[in-house]
C-alpha positions as a Markdown table, in Angstrom:
| # | Residue | x | y | z |
|---|---|---|---|---|
| 1 | Met | 95.1 | -7.4 | 186.0 |
| 2 | Pro | 94.0 | -8.1 | 182.4 |
| 3 | Gly | 94.9 | -11.3 | 180.7 |
| 4 | Lys | 97.3 | -11.5 | 177.9 |
| 5 | Gly | 94.5 | -11.5 | 175.3 |
| 6 | Arg | 92.8 | -8.3 | 176.6 |
| 7 | Arg | 93.2 | -5.3 | 174.4 |
| 8 | Pro | 94.8 | -2.2 | 175.9 |
| 9 | Gly | 91.6 | -0.2 | 176.0 |
| 10 | His | 89.9 | -2.9 | 177.9 |
| 11 | Ala | 92.4 | -3.1 | 180.8 |
| 12 | Arg | 90.7 | -3.1 | 184.2 |
| 13 | Ala | 91.9 | -1.1 | 187.3 |
| 14 | Arg | 93.1 | -2.8 | 190.4 |
| 15 | Ala | 92.5 | -1.5 | 193.9 |
| 16 | Phe | 95.1 | -1.4 | 196.6 |
| 17 | Ala | 95.1 | -0.3 | 200.2 |
| 18 | Val | 96.8 | 3.0 | 199.4 |
| 19 | Asp | 94.4 | 3.7 | 196.6 |
| 20 | Pro | 96.5 | 3.8 | 193.5 |
| 21 | Val | 95.0 | 3.5 | 190.1 |
| 22 | Trp | 96.6 | 1.0 | 187.7 |
| 23 | Ile | 96.0 | 1.2 | 183.9 |
| 24 | Ile | 97.8 | -1.6 | 182.1 |
| 25 | Ile | 98.8 | -1.1 | 178.5 |
| 26 | Pro | 100.6 | -4.1 | 176.9 |
| 27 | Trp | 102.7 | -3.8 | 173.8 |
| 28 | Arg | 104.5 | -6.4 | 171.7 |
| 29 | Pro | 107.5 | -5.1 | 169.6 |
| 30 | Arg | 107.5 | -5.5 | 165.9 |
| 31 | Val | 110.4 | -7.4 | 164.3 |
| 32 | Gly | 113.0 | -5.3 | 162.5 |
| 33 | Lys | 112.9 | -2.0 | 164.3 |
| 34 | Arg | 114.9 | -2.8 | 167.5 |
| 35 | Met | 118.0 | -0.8 | 168.2 |
| 36 | Pro | 121.0 | -3.0 | 168.9 |
| 37 | Ala | 122.0 | -3.7 | 172.5 |
| 38 | Arg | 125.4 | -2.7 | 173.7 |
| 39 | Gly | 127.6 | -4.4 | 176.2 |
| 40 | Gly | 126.8 | -3.3 | 179.7 |
| 41 | Asp | 123.3 | -2.1 | 178.8 |
| 42 | Ile | 120.3 | -3.3 | 180.6 |
| 43 | Ala | 119.2 | -5.0 | 177.3 |
| 44 | Val | 121.4 | -8.0 | 178.3 |
| 45 | Ser | 118.8 | -8.9 | 181.0 |
| 46 | Ala | 115.8 | -11.0 | 180.2 |
| 47 | Ser | 113.3 | -8.4 | 181.6 |
| 48 | Val | 113.5 | -5.2 | 183.6 |
| 49 | Arg | 111.1 | -3.0 | 185.5 |
| 50 | Ile | 111.6 | 0.8 | 185.1 |
| 51 | Ala | 110.0 | 3.4 | 187.4 |
| 52 | Ile | 109.4 | 6.6 | 185.5 |
| 53 | Val | 108.8 | 9.9 | 187.4 |
| 54 | Ser | 109.0 | 13.6 | 186.6 |
| 55 | Asp | 108.4 | 17.2 | 187.9 |
| 56 | Thr | 109.1 | 16.6 | 191.5 |
| 57 | His | 110.3 | 20.2 | 192.1 |
| 58 | Gly | 112.2 | 19.3 | 195.2 |
| 59 | Tyr | 109.7 | 16.8 | 196.6 |
| 60 | Leu | 109.2 | 13.1 | 195.9 |
| 61 | Asp | 105.9 | 11.6 | 197.1 |
| 62 | Pro | 106.8 | 8.8 | 199.6 |
| 63 | Arg | 104.3 | 6.4 | 198.0 |
| 64 | Ile | 106.0 | 6.8 | 194.7 |
| 65 | Ala | 109.4 | 6.3 | 196.4 |
| 66 | Arg | 108.1 | 2.9 | 197.5 |
| 67 | Ile | 107.2 | 2.0 | 194.0 |
| 68 | Val | 110.6 | 3.0 | 192.8 |
| 69 | Ala | 112.2 | 0.8 | 195.4 |
| 70 | Ala | 110.4 | -2.2 | 193.9 |
| 71 | Cys | 111.9 | -1.5 | 190.4 |
| 72 | Asp | 115.2 | -2.2 | 188.8 |
| 73 | Val | 115.9 | 1.3 | 187.4 |
| 74 | Ala | 114.5 | 4.8 | 188.1 |
| 75 | Val | 114.0 | 7.4 | 185.3 |
| 76 | His | 113.4 | 11.0 | 186.1 |
| 77 | Ala | 112.2 | 13.3 | 183.2 |
| 78 | Gly | 113.4 | 16.6 | 184.7 |
| 79 | Asp | 112.4 | 19.5 | 187.0 |
| 80 | Ile | 114.0 | 17.5 | 189.8 |
| 81 | Gly | 114.5 | 20.3 | 192.2 |
| 82 | Gly | 117.6 | 19.0 | 194.1 |
| 83 | Ala | 119.9 | 16.1 | 194.8 |
| 84 | Ala | 117.8 | 15.0 | 197.7 |
| 85 | Val | 115.2 | 13.8 | 195.2 |
| 86 | Leu | 117.8 | 11.8 | 193.3 |
| 87 | Arg | 119.0 | 10.2 | 196.6 |
| 88 | Ala | 115.4 | 9.4 | 197.4 |
| 89 | Leu | 115.1 | 7.4 | 194.2 |
| 90 | Arg | 116.4 | 4.0 | 195.4 |
| 91 | Pro | 115.6 | 1.3 | 192.8 |
| 92 | Arg | 116.7 | -2.2 | 193.8 |
| 93 | Gly | 119.1 | -2.3 | 190.9 |
| 94 | Gly | 120.7 | 1.0 | 192.1 |
| 95 | Arg | 120.6 | 2.7 | 188.7 |
| 96 | Val | 119.0 | 6.2 | 188.3 |
| 97 | Val | 118.8 | 7.9 | 184.9 |
| 98 | Ala | 117.8 | 11.6 | 185.2 |
| 99 | Val | 117.7 | 14.6 | 182.8 |
| 100 | Arg | 117.7 | 18.3 | 183.3 |
| 101 | Gly | 114.4 | 20.3 | 183.1 |
| 102 | Asn | 113.8 | 24.0 | 182.6 |
| 103 | Asn | 113.7 | 24.5 | 186.4 |
| 104 | Asp | 116.8 | 22.6 | 187.0 |
| 105 | Glu | 119.0 | 25.7 | 187.1 |
| 106 | Pro | 121.6 | 26.8 | 189.7 |
| 107 | Trp | 119.2 | 29.3 | 191.3 |
| 108 | Cys | 116.5 | 26.6 | 191.7 |
| 109 | Trp | 118.7 | 24.1 | 193.5 |
| 110 | Pro | 120.4 | 24.2 | 196.9 |
| 111 | Pro | 123.9 | 25.6 | 196.6 |
| 112 | Gly | 125.5 | 22.4 | 197.8 |
| 113 | Asp | 123.9 | 20.4 | 195.0 |
| 114 | Leu | 125.3 | 22.3 | 192.0 |
| 115 | Glu | 127.9 | 19.6 | 191.2 |
| 116 | Ala | 125.1 | 17.0 | 190.8 |
| 117 | Leu | 123.1 | 19.5 | 188.7 |
| 118 | Ser | 126.0 | 20.1 | 186.3 |
| 119 | Ala | 126.3 | 16.3 | 185.6 |
| 120 | Leu | 122.7 | 16.0 | 184.4 |
| 121 | Pro | 122.2 | 15.7 | 180.6 |
| 122 | Arg | 119.4 | 17.3 | 178.6 |
| 123 | Val | 118.6 | 14.0 | 176.9 |
| 124 | Ala | 119.3 | 10.4 | 177.9 |
| 125 | Ser | 118.7 | 7.0 | 176.3 |
| 126 | Leu | 118.5 | 3.7 | 177.9 |
| 127 | Glu | 118.9 | 0.3 | 176.1 |
| 128 | Leu | 116.3 | -2.1 | 177.4 |
| 129 | Pro | 115.2 | -5.6 | 176.5 |
| 130 | Gly | 113.2 | -5.1 | 173.3 |
| 131 | Gly | 114.4 | -1.6 | 172.4 |
| 132 | Cys | 115.5 | 1.9 | 173.5 |
| 133 | Leu | 113.9 | 4.3 | 175.9 |
| 134 | Val | 114.6 | 8.0 | 175.3 |
| 135 | Val | 114.2 | 10.5 | 178.1 |
| 136 | Leu | 114.0 | 14.3 | 177.9 |
| 137 | His | 112.0 | 17.1 | 179.7 |
| 138 | Gly | 110.2 | 18.4 | 176.6 |
| 139 | His | 109.9 | 22.1 | 177.5 |
| 140 | Arg | 111.3 | 23.2 | 174.1 |
| 141 | Gly | 108.9 | 21.3 | 171.9 |
| 142 | Gly | 105.6 | 23.0 | 172.3 |
| 143 | Leu | 102.3 | 21.3 | 173.3 |
| 144 | Pro | 100.8 | 17.9 | 172.4 |
| 145 | Pro | 99.9 | 16.7 | 169.9 |
| 146 | Gly | 102.4 | 18.7 | 167.9 |
| 147 | Leu | 105.1 | 17.8 | 170.5 |
| 148 | His | 104.4 | 14.1 | 170.1 |
| 149 | Ala | 104.8 | 14.3 | 166.4 |
| 150 | Arg | 108.1 | 16.2 | 166.7 |
| 151 | Leu | 109.5 | 13.7 | 169.3 |
| 152 | Arg | 108.6 | 10.8 | 167.0 |
| 153 | Glu | 110.4 | 12.5 | 164.1 |
| 154 | Ile | 113.5 | 13.2 | 166.2 |
| 155 | His | 113.7 | 9.8 | 167.8 |
| 156 | Pro | 112.2 | 7.4 | 165.2 |
| 157 | Arg | 114.2 | 4.3 | 166.4 |
| 158 | Ala | 113.1 | 4.5 | 170.1 |
| 159 | Arg | 110.6 | 2.1 | 171.5 |
| 160 | Ala | 109.2 | 4.8 | 173.8 |
| 161 | Ile | 109.9 | 8.5 | 174.5 |
| 162 | Val | 109.5 | 9.9 | 178.0 |
| 163 | Tyr | 109.0 | 13.6 | 178.6 |
| 164 | Gly | 107.7 | 15.8 | 181.5 |
| 165 | His | 107.2 | 19.5 | 181.9 |
| 166 | Ser | 103.4 | 19.7 | 181.5 |
| 167 | His | 102.6 | 17.8 | 184.8 |
| 168 | Arg | 99.9 | 16.0 | 182.8 |
| 169 | Leu | 99.9 | 12.2 | 182.7 |
| 170 | Val | 99.9 | 11.0 | 179.1 |
| 171 | Cys | 100.2 | 7.6 | 177.5 |
| 172 | Asp | 100.2 | 8.1 | 173.7 |
| 173 | Thr | 100.3 | 4.6 | 172.4 |
| 174 | Glu | 98.5 | 5.1 | 169.1 |
| 175 | Arg | 101.7 | 4.4 | 167.2 |
| 176 | Glu | 105.3 | 3.7 | 167.6 |
| 177 | Pro | 107.3 | 5.0 | 169.3 |
| 178 | Trp | 105.1 | 5.5 | 172.3 |
| 179 | Val | 105.2 | 8.9 | 173.9 |
| 180 | Leu | 104.8 | 8.9 | 177.7 |
| 181 | Asn | 104.5 | 11.5 | 180.4 |
| 182 | Pro | 104.3 | 10.3 | 184.0 |
| 183 | Gly | 102.7 | 13.5 | 185.3 |
| 184 | Ala | 103.9 | 15.1 | 188.4 |
| 185 | Ser | 105.5 | 12.8 | 191.0 |
| 186 | Gly | 105.6 | 15.4 | 193.9 |
| 187 | Arg | 102.9 | 17.8 | 195.1 |
| 188 | Ser | 103.2 | 20.7 | 192.7 |
| 189 | Arg | 100.3 | 20.8 | 190.1 |
| 190 | Thr | 99.5 | 17.1 | 190.2 |
| 191 | Phe | 96.1 | 17.6 | 188.5 |
| 192 | Gly | 94.4 | 14.9 | 190.5 |
| 193 | Gly | 97.2 | 13.5 | 192.6 |
| 194 | Pro | 100.9 | 12.5 | 192.2 |
| 195 | Ser | 101.6 | 9.9 | 189.6 |
| 196 | Cys | 104.2 | 7.7 | 187.9 |
| 197 | Leu | 104.7 | 5.0 | 185.3 |
| 198 | Val | 106.1 | 1.6 | 185.6 |
| 199 | Leu | 107.5 | 0.0 | 182.4 |
| 200 | His | 108.0 | -3.8 | 182.3 |
| 201 | Ala | 110.3 | -4.5 | 179.4 |
| 202 | Ser | 111.3 | -7.8 | 177.9 |
| 203 | Glu | 112.3 | -8.9 | 174.4 |
| 204 | Ala | 108.8 | -10.2 | 173.7 |
| 205 | Arg | 106.6 | -7.7 | 175.4 |
| 206 | Trp | 106.5 | -4.1 | 176.8 |
| 207 | Glu | 103.8 | -3.1 | 179.3 |
| 208 | Ile | 103.1 | 0.2 | 180.9 |
| 209 | Arg | 101.4 | 0.6 | 184.3 |
| 210 | Val | 100.1 | 4.0 | 185.3 |
| 211 | Gln | 99.7 | 4.7 | 189.0 |
| 212 | Arg | 98.1 | 7.8 | 190.6 |
| 213 | Phe | 97.7 | 8.5 | 194.2 |
| 214 | Arg | 95.4 | 10.9 | 196.2 |
| 215 | Pro | 97.2 | 14.1 | 197.1 |
| 216 | Leu | 99.0 | 14.0 | 200.5 |
| 217 | Glu | 97.7 | 16.0 | 203.4 |
| 218 | Thr | 99.1 | 19.6 | 203.6 |
| 219 | Gly | 102.1 | 19.8 | 205.8 |
| 220 | Ser | 103.9 | 16.6 | 204.8 |
| 221 | Arg | 107.7 | 17.3 | 204.6 |
| 222 | Ile | 109.1 | 14.0 | 203.5 |
| 223 | Tyr | 111.8 | 14.6 | 200.8 |
| 224 | Ala | 111.0 | 18.3 | 200.8 |
| 225 | Leu | 113.6 | 21.0 | 199.9 |
| 226 | Ala | 113.6 | 24.6 | 200.8 |
| 227 | Pro | 113.1 | 26.9 | 197.8 |
| 228 | Val | 116.1 | 28.8 | 196.5 |
| 229 | Lys | 115.6 | 32.2 | 195.0 |
| 230 | Pro | 117.2 | 33.2 | 191.7 |
| 231 | Pro | 120.2 | 35.5 | 191.9 |
| 232 | Gly | 119.3 | 39.2 | 192.4 |
| 233 | Lys | 115.8 | 38.5 | 193.7 |
């Protein structure tokens, strides 16, 4: 893990027994841009660890589930695929923030999960120590880099904006707010393996850790859901 003085581009990877890849991107907030904290928000805490996932499509990789369990809050950027995935997100703080993706429609979810689906917003925001995290799926904004410019224009006061949809892991930290995509956290179009982000947020410092795993062996059924056909098909 790089020291505090190391620049983001010089961060070194760490090796673990389960072969994740860590890329550490530190960031210190500028004075004068922080959105105010509200009573009951996570911003009242000194620091917090956020697990960020997306595009599970009914399946959460169990290794990512273990990362979520070590975090205070879980964030899902859409294309969830069913309530079983939300139940599998078990952060130690008990809070899950999820948004609805373009595939989170009644005909894509099991019939018994439609009440949970109807409660999902299209956009969510989360007050954290040091600023605000905005979450959306991003399927209506086009492709990067144009999408990133539009997201920054729409949410200029956010510290970071999380989106999904592309299944491509992205950490755009060239300027504020950051624009982040955790990639696919299941087994559908992972482009190199399931991945997620872990955000460490405090008033003095934000840090993003990117973790990618090798694809699981075919046939694994942990947290898997049966596909549901659209009406009339």
